All heavy atoms as an XYZ file, in Angstrom:
610
protein
N      27.114     -6.847     -8.098
C      27.331     -5.445     -7.721
C      27.553     -5.271     -6.299
O      26.960     -6.078     -5.472
C      25.937     -4.788     -8.201
C      25.922     -3.283     -7.900
S      24.507     -2.404     -8.472
C      24.838     -0.813     -7.981
N      28.273     -4.347     -5.991
C      28.624     -4.084     -4.504
C      27.834     -2.743     -4.161
O      27.512     -1.881     -4.871
C      30.099     -3.857     -4.281
C      30.920     -5.139     -4.542
C      32.330     -5.078     -4.085
O      32.651     -4.197     -3.224
O      33.130     -5.767     -4.594
N      27.616     -2.700     -2.835
C      26.992     -1.477     -2.261
C      27.835     -0.181     -2.615
O      29.072     -0.215     -2.655
C      26.803     -1.508     -0.767
S      25.521     -2.597     -0.293
N      27.174      0.874     -2.883
C      27.759      2.170     -3.068
C      28.246      2.716     -1.600
O      27.356      2.874     -0.781
C      26.852      3.271     -3.782
C      27.540      4.564     -4.034
C      26.556      5.499     -4.740
N      25.936      5.029     -5.904
C      24.722      4.553     -6.012
N      23.846      4.562     -4.890
N      24.140      3.982     -7.156
N      29.471      2.964     -1.405
C      29.860      3.492     -0.168
C      29.268      4.706      0.146
O      28.986      5.583     -0.625
C      31.425      3.683     -0.137
C      32.305      2.374     -0.133
C      33.713      2.863     -0.155
C      32.060      1.613      1.183
N      28.820      4.888      1.462
C      28.276      6.104      1.917
C      26.822      6.271      1.508
O      26.262      7.471      1.640
C      29.073      7.322      1.813
C      30.518      7.036      2.172
N      30.966      6.803      3.459
C      31.630      6.953      1.353
C      32.217      6.657      3.446
N      32.703      6.712      2.320
N      26.175      5.358      0.978
C      24.768      5.556      0.446
C      23.816      5.398      1.660
O      23.189      6.368      1.866
C      24.473      4.565     -0.633
S      22.707      4.582     -1.265
N      23.549      4.250      2.103
C      22.741      4.023      3.265
C      21.199      4.001      2.916
O      20.458      3.934      3.832
N      20.830      4.084      1.690
C      19.428      4.180      1.448
C      18.615      2.942      1.963
O      17.546      3.135      2.352
C      19.267      4.378     -0.136
N      19.250      1.806      1.810
C      18.586      0.629      2.298
C      18.399      0.527      3.753
O      17.613     -0.280      4.322
C      19.193     -0.647      1.818
S      20.876     -0.777      2.238
N      19.097      1.407      4.504
C      19.088      1.446      5.970
C      18.113      2.705      6.429
O      17.994      3.001      7.580
C      20.382      1.629      6.627
S      21.450      0.259      6.110
N      17.505      3.434      5.463
C      16.738      4.560      5.822
C      15.350      4.440      5.227
O      14.335      4.542      5.845
C      17.277      5.875      5.241
C      18.696      6.085      5.822
C      16.405      7.031      5.554
C      19.532      7.109      5.280
N      15.182      4.188      3.903
C      13.972      4.199      3.163
C      13.025      3.055      3.533
O      11.808      3.354      3.852
C      14.141      4.035      1.615
N      13.406      1.876      3.738
C      12.393      0.758      4.007
C      12.004      0.616      5.479
O      12.923      1.042      6.382
C      13.002     -0.534      3.499
C      14.488     -0.247      3.520
C      14.681      1.179      3.312
N      10.875      0.243      5.782
C      10.410     -0.085      7.161
C      11.153     -1.584      7.462
O      11.392     -2.378      6.610
C       9.066     -0.231      7.312
O       8.379     -1.176      6.490
N      11.470     -1.718      8.726
C      11.921     -3.055      9.124
C      10.978     -3.457     10.243
O      10.995     -2.795     11.288
C      13.352     -2.996      9.534
C      14.224     -2.617      8.327
C      13.806     -4.308     10.141
C      15.672     -2.316      8.720
N      10.241     -4.560     10.127
C       9.293     -4.922     11.226
C      10.079     -5.766     12.384
O       9.519     -5.935     13.507
C       8.211     -5.723     10.654
O       8.590     -6.895     10.022
N      11.116     -6.313     12.106
C      11.688     -7.252     13.110
C      12.669     -6.322     13.976
O      13.119     -5.146     13.673
C      12.615     -8.203     12.555
O      13.617     -7.709     11.639
N      12.966     -6.838     15.218
C      13.752     -5.988     16.161
C      15.205     -5.852     15.649
O      15.727     -6.671     14.950
C      13.840     -6.954     17.366
C      12.659     -7.912     17.353
C      12.439     -8.090     15.826
N      15.766     -4.682     15.931
C      17.120     -4.310     15.585
C      17.773     -3.831     16.933
O      17.057     -3.148     17.776
C      17.150     -3.101     14.664
C      16.343     -3.407     13.374
C      18.584     -2.677     14.336
C      16.074     -2.212     12.627
N      19.032     -4.232     17.227
C      19.561     -3.794     18.461
C      19.498     -2.228     18.555
O      19.949     -1.600     17.649
C      20.986     -4.207     18.340
C      21.036     -5.551     17.526
C      19.843     -5.134     16.484
N      18.969     -1.810     19.599
C      18.614     -0.313     19.803
C      17.375      0.146     19.243
O      16.921      1.227     19.547
N      16.575     -0.635     18.552
C      15.372     -0.384     17.860
C      14.510     -1.681     18.099
O      14.301     -2.350     17.103
C      15.393      0.014     16.454
C      16.225      1.300     16.312
S      16.402      1.780     14.526
C      15.125      3.020     14.463
N      14.061     -1.954     19.319
C      13.441     -3.288     19.542
C      12.075     -3.443     18.824
O      11.660     -4.627     18.600
C      13.209     -3.325     21.135
C      13.280     -1.921     21.480
C      14.200     -1.239     20.508
N      11.426     -2.323     18.422
C      10.192     -2.440     17.635
C      10.385     -2.372     16.143
O       9.491     -2.207     15.390
C       9.331     -1.340     18.065
C       8.923     -1.227     19.626
C       8.214     -2.519     20.072
O       7.314     -3.007     19.378
O       8.648     -3.009     21.208
N      11.747     -2.501     15.723
C      11.956     -2.268     14.343
C      12.062     -0.846     13.959
O      12.346      0.005     14.923
N      11.924     -0.473     12.649
C      11.942      0.899     12.348
C      10.984      1.252     11.355
O      10.787      0.447     10.413
C      13.357      1.484     11.909
C      13.800      0.819     10.558
C      14.997      1.667     10.096
C      15.074      1.795      8.654
N      13.985      2.631      8.013
N      10.351      2.397     11.337
C       9.439      2.949     10.278
C      10.250      3.336      8.965
O      11.386      3.618      9.036
C       8.731      4.053     10.886
C       9.350      4.371     12.238
C      10.419      3.321     12.463
N       9.474      3.307      7.978
C      10.096      3.668      6.603
C      10.486      5.169      6.704
O       9.839      5.949      7.450
C       8.986      3.558      5.539
N      11.594      5.480      6.183
C      12.116      6.851      6.101
C      12.887      7.238      7.369
O      13.381      8.371      7.462
N      12.993      6.372      8.359
C      13.722      6.697      9.567
C      15.097      6.062      9.467
O      15.153      4.872      9.099
C      12.975      6.154     10.780
C      13.804      6.301     12.096
C      11.612      6.896     10.961
N      16.139      6.850      9.771
C      17.459      6.218      9.758
C      17.652      5.081     10.869
O      17.288      5.357     11.971
C      18.411      7.372     10.055
C      19.859      7.100      9.943
C      20.659      8.322     10.311
N      22.146      8.097     10.157
C      22.837      8.016      9.040
N      22.195      8.477      7.932
N      24.099      7.848      8.965
N      18.213      3.994     10.425
C      18.399      2.946     11.461
C      19.544      3.385     12.400
O      20.474      3.999     11.945
C      18.881      1.614     10.596
S      19.225      0.295     11.732
N      19.290      2.983     13.658
C      20.240      3.440     14.658
C      21.695      2.689     14.446
O      22.698      3.281     15.010
C      19.688      3.144     16.060
C      20.392      3.821     17.087
C      19.780      1.633     16.344
C      19.711      3.887     18.445
N      21.564      1.701     13.738
C      22.903      0.933     13.413
C      23.562      1.476     12.213
O      24.718      0.835     11.713
C      22.571     -0.607     13.311
C      22.033     -1.130     14.568
C      23.031     -1.176     15.712
O      24.228     -1.180     15.484
N      22.517     -1.154     16.906
N      23.157      2.495     11.518
C      23.920      3.231     10.419
C      24.716      4.182     11.067
O      24.288      5.115     11.708
C      22.828      3.779      9.561
C      23.291      4.185      8.128
C      23.759      2.981      7.357
C      22.132      4.821      7.452
N      26.069      4.054     10.791
C      27.096      5.021     11.401
C      27.206      6.341     10.546
O      26.428      6.448      9.534
C      28.444      4.334     11.455
C      29.224      4.122     10.198
O      28.854      4.627      9.154
O      30.261      3.353     10.303
N      27.954      7.253     11.010
C      28.034      8.464     10.410
C      28.590      8.498      9.001
O      28.459      9.490      8.192
C      28.961      9.446     11.242
O      30.280      8.941     11.366
N      29.158      7.327      8.554
C      29.678      7.112      7.121
C      28.616      6.268      6.295
O      28.863      5.896      5.235
C      30.925      6.500      7.181
C      32.071      7.418      7.594
O      32.193      8.481      7.161
N      32.815      6.878      8.513
N      27.372      6.272      6.902
C      26.429      5.355      6.263
C      26.744      3.956      5.994
O      26.485      3.367      4.916
C      25.868      6.044      4.924
C      25.045      7.242      5.179
O      24.439      7.470      6.343
N      24.714      8.059      4.183
N      27.414      3.397      7.003
C      27.824      1.965      6.918
C      27.131      1.213      8.117
O      26.943      1.799      9.197
C      29.358      1.749      7.149
C      30.174      2.424      6.049
C      31.631      2.310      6.338
C      29.878      1.863      4.642
N      26.630      0.047      7.833
C      25.930     -0.765      8.780
C      26.874     -1.315      9.848
O      27.825     -1.992      9.524
C      25.152     -1.924      8.128
S      24.296     -3.021      9.205
N      26.576     -1.001     11.015
C      27.412     -1.510     12.170
C      27.110     -3.014     12.488
O      27.903     -3.698     13.150
C      27.129     -0.678     13.415
C      27.543      0.801     13.366
C      27.028      1.509     14.516
C      29.085      0.885     13.184
N      26.049     -3.516     11.935
C      25.676     -4.987     12.109
C      26.082     -5.815     10.900
O      25.879     -7.010     11.054
C      24.240     -5.145     12.496
C      23.624     -4.479     13.630
C      22.148     -4.604     13.747
C      24.354     -4.882     14.883
N      26.691     -5.255      9.824
C      26.991     -6.049      8.703
C      27.831     -7.258      8.989
O      28.876     -7.099      9.762
C      27.657     -5.160      7.756
C      27.785     -5.790      6.340
C      26.689     -5.685      5.470
C      28.909     -6.505      5.966
C      26.795     -6.263      4.193
C      29.006     -7.139      4.701
C      27.960     -6.941      3.855
N      27.423     -8.400      8.723
C      28.207     -9.527      8.956
C      27.919    -10.180     10.389
O      28.702    -11.183     10.627
N      27.061     -9.630     11.174
C      26.796    -10.081     12.517
C      25.485    -10.786     12.653
O      24.563    -10.360     11.828
C      26.803     -8.990     13.513
C      28.187     -8.293     13.654
N      29.062     -8.694     14.616
C      28.729     -7.212     13.013
C      30.161     -7.929     14.453
N      29.965     -7.009     13.477
N      25.326    -11.686     13.496
C      24.117    -12.440     13.684
C      22.969    -11.568     14.057
O      21.831    -11.925     13.808
C      24.354    -13.603     14.686
N      23.149    -10.480     14.731
C      22.136     -9.565     15.188
C      21.390     -8.886     13.973
O      20.451     -8.149     14.139
C      22.597     -8.574     16.144
C      23.205     -9.219     17.424
C      24.568     -9.639     17.278
O      25.218     -9.272     16.217
O      25.164    -10.306     18.211
N      22.081     -8.847     12.813
C      21.607     -8.150     11.651
C      20.232     -8.819     11.232
O      20.175    -10.033     11.034
C      22.597     -8.232     10.508
C      22.128     -7.304      9.341
C      23.322     -7.341      8.425
N      22.900     -6.377      7.193
C      23.409     -6.691      5.919
N      24.188     -7.675      5.753
N      23.075     -5.830      4.960
N      19.230     -8.081     11.047
C      17.819     -8.620     10.706
C      17.886     -9.377      9.410
O      18.569     -8.956      8.385
C      16.808     -7.352     10.501
C      17.550     -6.308     11.539
C      19.089     -6.539     11.359
N      17.250    -10.391      9.286
C      17.156    -11.235      8.025
C      16.857    -10.476      6.866
O      17.388    -10.618      5.736
C      16.320    -12.465      8.288
N      15.903     -9.503      6.960
C      15.450     -8.692      5.837
C      16.551     -7.826      5.276
O      16.694     -7.595      4.134
C      14.181     -7.821      6.176
C      14.588     -6.739      7.203
C      13.682     -7.253      4.969
N      17.415     -7.348      6.257
C      18.641     -6.599      5.846
C      19.553     -7.476      5.047
O      20.124     -7.078      4.093
C      19.332     -5.922      7.046
S      18.093     -4.849      7.833
N      19.811     -8.653      5.585
C      20.773     -9.486      5.054
C      20.429     -9.985      3.680
O      21.199    -10.316      2.799
C      21.141    -10.706      5.939
N      18.988    -10.059      3.509
C      18.555    -10.582      2.243
C      18.378     -9.569      1.137
O      18.274     -9.905     -0.153
N      18.563     -8.298      1.475
C      18.447     -7.285      0.460
C      19.871     -7.082     -0.208
O      20.888     -6.749      0.463
C      18.099     -5.954      1.183
C      17.786     -4.669      0.213
C      16.625     -5.049     -0.768
C      17.484     -3.414      0.914
N      19.942     -7.351     -1.445
C      21.212     -7.310     -2.135
C      21.270     -6.153     -3.218
O      20.238     -5.896     -3.781
C      21.417     -8.620     -2.904
C      21.432     -9.930     -2.168
C      22.580     -9.955     -1.129
C      22.423    -11.188     -0.279
N      23.132    -11.179      0.926
N      22.408     -5.447     -3.351
C      22.496     -4.345     -4.307
C      22.206     -4.826     -5.651
O      22.727     -5.917     -6.144
C      23.820     -3.761     -4.054
C      24.689     -4.849     -3.436
C      23.699     -5.680     -2.543
N      21.474     -3.976     -6.401
C      21.276     -4.387     -7.879
C      21.128     -2.990     -8.591
O      20.808     -2.081     -7.989
C      19.995     -5.073     -7.969
N      21.523     -2.960     -9.879
C      21.539     -1.805    -10.697
C      20.163     -1.092    -10.648
O      19.959      0.121    -10.481
C      22.041     -2.037    -12.020
C      22.130     -0.745    -12.787
S      23.091      0.643    -12.100
C      24.739      0.016    -12.374
N      19.197     -1.960    -10.788
C      17.639     -1.405    -10.828
C      17.422     -0.565     -9.485
O      16.759      0.426     -9.546
C      16.754     -2.590    -10.971
C      15.375     -2.163    -10.878
C      14.269     -3.313    -10.991
O      14.619     -4.340    -10.488
O      13.241     -3.107    -11.457
N      17.826     -1.117     -8.337
C      17.514     -0.503     -7.084
C      18.529      0.598     -6.812
O      18.110      1.744     -6.513
C      17.608     -1.541     -5.931
C      17.586     -0.913     -4.584
S      17.607     -2.155     -3.252
C      19.370     -2.702     -3.286
N      19.688      0.485     -7.024
C      20.767      1.438     -6.582
C      20.978      2.530     -7.630
O      21.375      3.601     -7.243
C      22.176      0.719     -6.346
S      22.014     -0.491     -5.141
N      20.882      2.153     -8.904
C      21.090      3.052     -9.950
C      22.440      3.804     -9.912
O      23.343      3.095     -9.487
N      22.516      5.055    -10.316
C      23.802      5.743    -10.418
C      23.969      6.745     -9.245
O      25.093      7.348     -9.143
C      23.844      6.562    -11.725
C      23.845      5.714    -12.930
C      25.084      4.821    -13.140
O      26.227      5.253    -12.653
O      24.964      3.739    -13.566
N      23.060      6.857     -8.270
C      23.143      7.880     -7.231
C      22.388      7.293     -6.028
O      21.504      6.478     -5.989
C      22.543      9.079     -7.648
O      21.182      9.007     -7.827
N      22.727      7.920     -4.843
C      22.135      7.740     -3.650
C      20.591      8.150     -3.746
O      19.730      7.481     -3.200
C      22.714      8.414     -2.388
C      24.223      7.953     -2.275
O      24.743      7.195     -3.016
N      24.829      8.466     -1.225
N      20.344      9.265     -4.412
C      19.039      9.792     -4.484
C      18.097      8.774     -5.253
O      16.992      8.605     -4.948
C      18.895     11.165     -5.057
O      19.487     11.253     -6.322
N      18.679      8.145     -6.425
C      17.910      7.085     -7.091
C      17.570      6.019     -6.122
O      16.460      5.568     -6.211
C      18.807      6.613     -8.282
C      18.183      5.513     -8.981
N      17.351      5.549    -10.077
C      18.123      4.115     -8.632
C      16.994      4.364    -10.423
N      17.504      3.530     -9.499
N      18.549      5.535     -5.468
C      18.280      4.381     -4.507
C      17.238      4.746     -3.429
O      16.341      3.953     -3.171
C      19.541      3.934     -3.769
N      17.186      5.979     -2.961
C      16.270      6.428     -1.855
C      14.875      6.465     -2.652
O      13.876      5.851     -1.997
C      16.574      7.794     -1.325
C      17.585      7.826     -0.275
S      17.099      6.991      1.229
C      15.745      7.958      1.835
N      14.784      7.043     -3.772
C      13.456      6.976     -4.484
C      12.966      5.638     -4.760
O      11.739      5.267     -4.603
C      13.585      7.913     -5.745
C      12.313      8.138     -6.415
C      11.327      8.923     -5.484
O      11.626      9.974     -4.997
N      10.130      8.355     -5.351
N      13.795      4.874     -5.355
C      13.384      3.442     -5.751
C      12.954      2.694     -4.477
O      11.834      1.997     -4.545
C      14.612      2.750     -6.374
C      14.122      1.539     -7.180
C      13.891      1.374     -8.514
C      14.010      0.175     -6.756
N      13.526      0.069     -8.806
C      13.686     -0.670     -7.629
C      14.152     -0.360     -5.292
C      13.449     -2.039     -7.514
C      14.074     -1.762     -5.167
C      13.606     -2.601     -6.293
N      13.633      2.679     -3.463
C      13.291      1.996     -2.236
C      12.124      2.589     -1.565
O      11.262      1.824     -1.111
C      14.486      1.940     -1.172
C      15.611      1.015     -1.605
C      16.814      1.363     -0.896
C      15.196     -0.416     -1.468
N      11.885      3.960     -1.519
C      10.652      4.530     -1.059
C       9.463      4.101     -1.895
O       8.354      3.874     -1.348
C      10.847      6.092     -1.040
O      11.816      6.458     -0.157
N       9.591      4.161     -3.274
C       8.437      3.693     -4.051
C       8.116      2.223     -3.793
O       6.889      1.876     -3.677
C       8.834      3.874     -5.538
C       8.906      5.352     -6.024
O       8.485      6.185     -5.250
O       9.474      5.531     -7.080
N       9.128      1.462     -3.645
C       8.906     -0.001     -3.299
C       8.152     -0.185     -1.896
O       7.184     -0.920     -1.889
C      10.177     -0.801     -3.334
C      10.085     -2.348     -2.901
C       9.228     -3.010     -3.934
C      11.388     -2.866     -2.712
N       8.645      0.519     -0.988
C       7.895      0.599      0.402
C       6.604      1.025      0.203
O       5.627      0.302      0.762
C       8.759      1.516      1.208
C       8.056      1.657      2.615
C       8.320      0.442      3.489
O       9.279     -0.413      3.337
O       7.486      0.196      4.442
N       6.242      2.044     -0.527
C       4.862      2.525     -0.687
C       3.981      1.412     -1.408
O       2.815      1.146     -1.005
C       4.854      3.820     -1.477
N       4.567      0.820     -2.378
C       3.805     -0.241     -3.214
C       3.492     -1.482     -2.346
O       2.559     -2.218     -2.677
C       4.516     -0.615     -4.436
C       4.461      0.420     -5.494
C       4.934      0.093     -6.881
N       6.171     -0.752     -6.834
C       7.423     -0.216     -6.989
N       7.528      1.013     -7.161
N       8.456     -1.074     -6.914
N       4.316     -1.818     -1.357
C       4.189     -3.045     -0.604
C       3.671     -2.851      0.838
O       3.653     -3.729      1.615
C       5.547     -3.799     -0.494
O       6.515     -2.933      0.063
C       5.998     -4.107     -1.911
N       3.356     -1.648      1.175
C       2.873     -1.346      2.522
C       1.466     -2.037      2.736
O       0.659     -2.019      1.759
C       2.776      0.222      2.707
N       1.230     -2.531      3.880
C      -0.116     -3.090      4.195
C      -1.250     -2.160      4.120
O      -1.156     -0.946      4.181
C       0.061     -3.679      5.574
C       1.340     -3.139      6.102
C       2.057     -2.480      5.092
């Protein structure tokens, strides 16, 4: 499966604890990543600076569903279930 264009849920819903260029402390859950452009595309995609957690997250029907709102809800629920 490929990412749904203009979705960006995986760059908003989850927290990221590792540094991101422009966000040296990472990002909290529900906060838009600074590296997400106005078309909801990752500016770091394919670059070494992209956090490993981002590169490791692969689109799947269970996560992405049929809509951006499904992806946001699924990822937000996952974040809540795995929060320390």
